[in-house]
C-alpha positions in Angstrom: 133.8 52.3 89.7 130.1 51.8 88.8 128.9 52.9 85.3 126.6 55.9 85.2 122.9 55.1 84.6 121.9 56.0 81.1 118.6 57.2 79.6 117.2 54.7 77.3 117.7 55.6 73.6 113.9 55.8 72.9 113.4 58.2 75.8 116.3 60.5 74.8 115.6 63.5 72.6 118.9 64.6 71.0 119.8 67.7 69.0 119.8 65.5 65.9 116.2 64.5 66.7 115.3 68.1 67.2 116.9 69.2 63.9 115.2 66.3 62.1 111.8 67.3 63.5 112.2 71.0 63.2 114.3 71.4 60.1 113.2 74.9 59.3 110.7 77.7 60.2 107.9 76.0 58.0 108.2 72.8 60.2 107.9 74.9 63.4 104.9 76.8 62.0 103.3 73.6 61.0 103.8 72.2 64.5 102.2 75.3 66.1 99.3 75.0 63.7 98.7 71.4 64.5 98.7 72.2 68.2 96.1 74.9 67.7 94.1 73.4 64.9 94.5 69.6 64.7 94.5 68.3 61.1 94.2 71.9 59.9 90.5 72.0 60.6 89.2 75.0 62.5 86.1 77.2 62.5 86.4 79.9 59.8 85.4 83.3 61.1 83.9 84.3 57.8 82.1 81.1 56.8 81.2 80.2 60.5 81.8 76.5 59.6 84.6 74.1 60.6 86.8 73.9 57.5 90.3 72.8 56.4 92.9 75.5 56.0 96.0 75.4 53.8 99.3 77.3 54.0 99.6 80.6 52.3 103.0 80.8 50.5 105.4 83.4 51.9 103.3 84.2 55.0 102.7 82.8 58.5 99.0 82.3 57.6 96.7 79.6 56.6 93.7 80.2 54.3 90.2 78.7 54.4 89.7 76.2 51.5 86.3 77.7 50.8 86.4 81.5 51.2 90.2 82.2 51.5 89.9 83.9 54.9 93.3 83.9 56.7 94.1 82.6 60.2 97.4 83.3 61.9 98.5 80.5 64.3 101.2 82.7 65.8 98.6 85.3 67.1 98.4 85.3 70.8 101.8 83.6 71.2 105.2 84.9 72.2 106.3 84.4 68.5 103.6 86.8 67.1 105.6 90.0 66.5 109.1 88.6 66.8 111.6 88.9 64.0 113.6 86.0 65.5 113.1 82.8 63.4 110.8 80.2 64.8 113.5 77.6 64.6 115.7 79.8 66.9 112.8 80.1 69.4 112.2 76.4 69.3 115.9 75.6 69.8 116.1 78.0 72.9 113.0 76.2 74.3 114.7 72.9 73.6 117.9 74.1 75.4 116.0 75.3 78.4 114.0 72.1 78.5 117.1 69.8 78.2 118.9 71.7 81.0 117.7 72.8 84.4 116.6 76.1 82.9 119.6 77.9 84.3 121.1 78.4 80.9 122.6 81.8 80.4 121.9 84.3 77.6 125.5 84.2 76.7 125.4 80.4 76.1 122.2 80.8 74.0 124.0 83.5 72.0 126.9 81.1 71.3 124.7 78.1 70.5 122.2 79.9 68.2 124.3 82.7 66.6 122.0 85.5 67.5 122.9 88.7 69.2 123.2 88.8 73.0 120.1 91.1 73.1 118.0 88.6 71.2 119.3 85.7 73.3 118.5 87.6 76.6 115.0 88.6 75.3 114.1 85.1 74.2 115.2 83.5 77.4 113.5 86.2 79.4 110.2 85.7 77.6 110.3 81.9 77.9 111.1 82.1 81.7 108.3 84.7 82.1 105.8 82.4 80.5 107.0 79.4 82.5 106.7 81.4 85.8 103.3 83.0 84.9 100.9 82.1 87.7 97.9 83.5 85.8 98.6 81.7 82.5 95.7 79.5 81.4 97.2 76.1 80.6 95.4 73.5 78.6 97.4 70.7 80.2 98.5 70.1 83.8 101.8 71.5 84.9 104.7 69.9 86.6 106.6 71.6 89.4 110.3 71.3 88.9 112.9 72.1 91.5 116.6 71.6 90.9 116.1 69.5 87.9 113.9 66.8 89.6 110.2 66.4 88.8 108.7 65.7 92.2 106.0 63.1 92.1 106.1 62.8 88.3 109.4 61.4 87.5 110.5 57.9 88.5 113.4 57.7 90.9 116.6 58.5 89.1 114.9 60.4 86.2 115.7 64.0 85.6 113.3 66.8 84.6 115.1 66.9 81.3 114.2 63.3 80.6 110.6 64.0 81.6 110.5 67.0 79.3 112.0 65.2 76.4 109.7 62.2 76.9 106.7 64.6 76.7 108.3 66.2 73.6 108.9 62.8 72.0 105.3 61.8 72.5 104.3 64.8 70.4 102.5 66.6 73.2 103.0 70.3 74.0 104.3 69.9 77.5 103.8 72.9 79.9 106.1 73.1 82.9 106.4 75.6 85.6 109.9 76.1 87.0 109.8 76.5 90.8 111.9 79.3 92.0 114.2 78.1 94.7 
């Protein structure tokens, strides 16, 4: 019997890697802020100047170093008015990215410890965003069908390895799941 081909260690993004990178909600918020405002520098609405912003303790906000005006990196995202922790959202996204996205709400409930209603809502929102044809994406999308990234993955690579490779590289990978 031939041994199964394995994903190289440096290309595999494990749960331990996920927990190390996103240890708590603050790490998740910092990741979102860095994606939206690299190095914490963005245009302050009040000063009308590009300035560095620092974290406001106890809030999901960052304040301008000069005038103290707050920016909220979660505004305009699926996380904005959610009471579910950011780490739970990120873990559900990780689970959906590391499987072929056919993960059930019941499995999400068991793995995250949230209620079934929360698990169903988070998975529904993520699928809705992934399938949104009118969503303005900053990066190109990959069409994925049955776990294979057609034209983007090398032969023998799965969509999960492609997603984790993009995640490992520190990019915010956007993928659209092809309904089939």
